[in-house]
N, C-alpha and C positions, 0 to 999 in steps of 0.2 A: 536472442534469436540465434539460430544456427547459421552455418555457412550456406550461402546461396549457391546451388549447383549451376554449372554452365550449360544452360539449355534454352530453347526457344519454343514458342508456340507454333512457329512456322517451320516447315522443312526448308532445307537449302534450295530445293527446287522452286518453292514458292518465293523465297527471298530473291533468287536469281531472276525470276519472272518479274518481280516488282522493280528490280534494278533496270531491267530491259524496258519495262513500261515507262519508267521515268526518263530513261536516256537510251533510245534505240541505237545510238551511235557508240555506246559504251564499248570499250575494248575489254577483252577477257581479263587483262591485268587490272583494269579499273573495277570490274565486278568483283574479282577476287579480293582486292584491297578493301573495298567497301564492306564486304561481308566477312572478312577475316578468314578466308579459305585460300587454298592454293590455286594457282592458275590451272593446274591439271584438273582439279576438282571442278572449277568453273567451266572448263572446256567439256568435261564429261557431262555436266548438268545441262549445258546449252545443247550438246549433242542429243541427250535424252529428250529434251523439249522439242528439238527439231525433228527427231525421228518419230515422235508422237504427233507431229504436225501442229503443236501448240505455238511454235515459233518458226517463222520462215527466215532463213539467212539469205541475204542478198549481198553479193560482192559489190563494193563501191570503191574502185581503185584498189588500193592495197589493204583496205579495211572491210570489215563486215558491217552491215546494217541489219538490224533485226526488226521483224514485224510480228507482233503478237496477233494471234487469231482469236479475237475477243468473243466471237460467236460460238466457239466450241464449248461443249459441256465439260464440267470437271470430271475427273476419272473416278472419284469415290462413288460407290453405288448409292450411298445415302444422299449425295449432293448432285447427282446427274441432272436434276432439273435446273441447276444453276450454271451460268456460263463463266468462262474465264474473265470476261469483262466485268461481270457483276462482282466477282471476287476481288478484282483489282480496285474497283470503285469502293468497295467496302473497306479495303485495307489502306485506302488513301490515295490511290492513283486516280486522277480524274481526266486523263488523256489531254492534258494541257488546259483544261477548264478550271476555273476557280471553284473550290468546293462550295456547295450550297450551305449557307448558314441558316439555321432555324430562326425564324422570327419570334419575337416575344409576342405573347397574346395581346391583341388590341393595337398592334402597330401596323402601319401600312408599308407596303414594299417600297 
């Protein structure tokens, strides 16, 4: 096999959104460290998401708390019938709920 390129299926914007969904109190430093990007990049992406109203920043003392607007549609023309919340659920964020596990056929809940 050849060398695997350094790439991801998700954009950094989607990855930042997932970080915020998992931890609304995350600091830019934490987001950057988790994703392997600079704090400056994390700041720019969070600003993009806030400007597009996908994320609302709320000041909480000296820190920011983020709130994702789950009801908003995705930006891509082909995906506009899907919401941010649906995308986050698909990618593994369940808003604090345990993920549903599929039952085996013939078993009771």
